[in-house]
N, C-alpha and C positions, 0 to 999 in steps of 0.2 A: 175576360178577367171578371172575378167577382167584385162588386162595389157594394159598399154599405149604403142603403137608402138615407136621403137627406134627413129625414125625421129621425132615424136612428142616430145618426151623426150628431144631431143636436142633443139628444138624449146622452150619448158619449161624452159630449162636452160636459154636462152636468154631472155624470157620474165621475168623470176624470177630476174635476174640481174638488169634489168632495173627497176623493181618494187621496189627492195632494195633500189636502188639509189634515186628514187622518195621519199621513205619513210624516208629518213634521217632527215627530219624536225621533226620526232617524237622522243620521248625519246629512248635513245640507247639501253635500255632492251626490247624495244617493240618485242613480238614474230610476225613472218611473216610467212606466207606459201602459196603455190600455189596448188590448186587442179584441177583435170581434170573433165570431165563432169560427171563421176560416183561419185565423192566426194573424191576419193582417193588423199592422199597428195603426190605430185611429188616433190616437193622442200620445204625446211623449213629453218628458220633461228631463233635461240632462242627459238624453239618451244620444250619443253620436252613433250614427249608421254610415256604411260605406256608400258612395253616391251611386255605384254600380249595382248594389243589391236592392232587390225590391223590399219595401219596409214589412217585413214579416218576422215574428218570433222565430219561425223556423231557421231563418239566417243568423240568429244569434245564439244559438244552441249548439253544444257540441254535439257532433253528428252521430256519435255512438249513444246519444240519448234519445234520438228521434223516434225510434220503435216504441220506447216506454212512453214518450210523451204523446204519440198519436193514439195511444190506448187509453189515455186519462180522461178523455172527455165526458164519459159516462160512468167513470169509476171513482174519482176522487174528487172532493170540493177543493182540495189545495195540494200541491206537489212542488217539488224542487228538483231543477234540472241543472246541469253544469252549464254554464255560460262560456262564450268565446268572446267576450267584450273586453276591449283593452287588452290587459296582460293575461287574461283568461282565469285569473284567480277569483272567480266568483260563481255564485248559484243565481239562478232566476227562480224567484219564488211566484208561482202563479195561483192566484184565488179567484174562484167564480164569483161574478157579479150578477146584478139583474140583467134582463134583455140580451141575454147571450154574450155579455162582456167578460172578459178576465182581467183581473188587476195583476200586474207584474212589477216586482220590486228585484232590483239587481243588489244582492248582498255580497260585498266583496270582503275577502280576507287578505287582501294585498296590503302592504305597509305604505302603500302610495298615499300621498296627502297627510302622513303622519310625521310630525317633526321629531317628537319625543316617543319614548316607549309607553308613557302613560296615554299620549294621543291614541296610539294603537289599542291599549286596552280600552279605552272608551268606545272606540269604533266597534271593535268586538263585542263588548257588553251590548251595545245598541243592537246589533244585528241578531245576537243570540237571543236577546230578549223578544224581539220580533218573531223569530222561528219558534220559539216556546210558547208564543200566543196562539198558535195552532194547536188545538186538540189532537188532530190527526194531520200528519204531513207525509204524504207518500213520496218515495225517492227511488230512482233506478238502481237495480243491482250491478249496473255498469260502473255506477260511481266508486271511486277508490274508498271513499268513506261517505257515510250519509252526511248531509249538510249540518244537521245539529251536532252530531259527533265531531265533525272537523272543527266547527266554530268553539265548541267546548274545549277541545284539545288545545287549539291555538291560545285560548284565554287562558287556560291552565298553565301553559308552558310560559306565557308572557308574564303572568302573575308570580310564578316562581323565581323568575329572573329578577323581578322587581323585588321580591322578598329577600332574595340573596344579597342583592345590592345595596338593601336598606340599612344593613348592619344592625337589625334587631335581634339576629341569632347569635351574635359575636360573643356577648357576655355569658360566661358558662359553657361555651360551645365544646363539646368533647374533642380532644386530640388523641390521636395514637400514631404509632410508627409502623412502617411496612416497607417492603422492598419497592423501589420505584419501578423496577422492571415488571413485577407482579401486577401492580396497579395499571400499568399501561397495556398489558396482555389483557386483562380484564376489560378495560375500555375497547380494545379492538374486538373481543367477543360481544361486547354490548351492541357495538355499531353493525356487526355483521348480523345479529339477531334482528335488529330493525329491518334489514333489507333494503335500506336506503343509503347508497353511497359505500365506500371502503376506507377503512381506517387500517393503515399498515404500521407495524411498530419494527423499528431497526434497534435490537438490542446490543449493538456493537459498542456503544459509549458506556455501558454500564452493566454491572454483574449482579448476581442475587443478592450480594452483601451490600449493596449501595442502598441504605435504608434512610428513608426520610421521615420527618415528623410534621403532620398536618393536621387540621381539625376535620371532622367527619364531612363537612360540607364540601371538602376537596373534590370529592367525587362528583357531586353534582356540578362543579365548576369545571372539571376538565371535559366532563360530556359535554357542557355548553361550549366550552373552548374548540372541541373537535367540530361540533355543529357549525360554529361560526365561521371557523376556517373552511369547512365543506361548503358554507353559502357562497363564499367568494372564489371557489375554484370552477374551472371550466369543464371538469371532467368527474365530478363526484367522487374524488379520490384525495386522501388525507395521508401524508407520511408524519409520523410521530417518533420522536427519538429523544434519548436523554444522555447527559454527560455530567461528569463530576466536575464542577468549577474550581472548587477549593475544598479544603476539609470541612467547611461548614455549609456548602452550599452546592444544590445540583440544579441543572437547568433542563427543562422540557420544552422541546421545539417542535410546533405543529406547523406543517409548510403544505402549500398546494399551489398549482399553476393558476396565477391570478387572472380573473377576467376584468380587472382594473376598473371597478365600481366605485361609486362615492361611498364614503364612510355610513354605516346603517345605524338603526336605532338601538341594535343591541350590543354594539361593541364598547360604549363608554360605560354602560352599566355592568358587563361583564370584568372590565378592567378594574372597575371600583370595587366589585364584590371580592375579587382577588386580593386587592391592596387592603381592603378593610380588614383582612385576616392576617396581614403581615407578609403576604405573598406578592412579590414583584411580579407584574404582568405589563407587557407591552406588545405593541403591534407594528409590523413594518409591511408596508405595501408599496411595491415597486411595479414596473411594467411587465416584470416576469412572474413574481411570486407574492403570495399573501403568506405571512408568518406571524406566528404568535409564539412569544416566549414567556415561560413562567419559571421563575427562581424560587425553590422551595428549600427550606432549611433540612440539613441532614442530622440524623439522629446521633448522638455522641457514642452509644454503645456501638462496638465493632461489627457484631454480627448477630442474626437471629437464628435461633435453632430451629430444627424441622418441625416440632410440635408447635411453635409459634407461628410458623408460616401456615400450617394447616388451619389453626383458629383464625389468623389474619384474613386468609382468603375466603373462609366462610363469612366472616364479617363483612368484607368487601362486597361479596355476592348479594348480601342482605342490603347493603346500602345503595347497590345500583338496580335493584329489583323493583324500585317503586314505579308505579304507572306515571307519576309526575315527570321522572327523568325521560321517558319516552316522549312525553308531550313537550318537553323542553327540546329534546333533540330534533323532532319533527318541526317545531315551530321555528327554531333558529336557523336550521340547515336548509329549510324551504326547498326540500327536493322531493 
């Protein structure tokens, strides 16, 4: 078995000490480690490895990334590979140092250790800034998304939800009327386009003449609602339905088979964002199902003519075509 010579190990201690000092800009719980030219971990901080594993970076990397990683020794000064540390929601960023050592930072996009949504945003910003500090960062084509793109997407989605929940857009926010069944059909098409999870609409409770009146932000909110319920499901499947409760109110219900987890950092922000716009929203989480209920005002006029439906459909398509909605959906659903 290859061993690092004592002189080089002493050099590693000096290199690692400076590395840790440089990385104080990152969250205090960030795992750091130093590897030698063979991938052996020679120094580490806050990195927990399995007792049965030989302490090598190759035991911490997603196996599909290994061919890429093995080919980087002579090609790139810095690269990112998917890690399988803790919950697996991380990238290991490897950058070369002197004397054949490489500095390794575990950049996590998990909500773990974040009590509030703002904590998560600060975490994402910190890792995003670190990734952006590299002029060139190689990544494997096996990754679903490159590390930089994933952190930017998560940050964009989280910031958009905070913006919705802040109430800053409420004053002067445009409202319009639309068939609730059309809105939910568009939501299902949006979810299908993402390729992540399935949202199914049951139209038994409403017809095309059940028309609601809501602000334009409603569509960002129901996308987020579907994503939140998806997050709590065991099978990446959400059922959505609507019913007319009274002459003044319709109820939209999102439901999934629950995996019974603790409340997360997105739920309160989303509920607040609905309620700030005069739309009641509540969550019910029991042993079997995770459900979200949205009560939205009905339009006073009795029906919408066909020409109006075409114009409304086009308007909804525009409202749900923004990239930020896709970012929110991926960020909140976490699938």
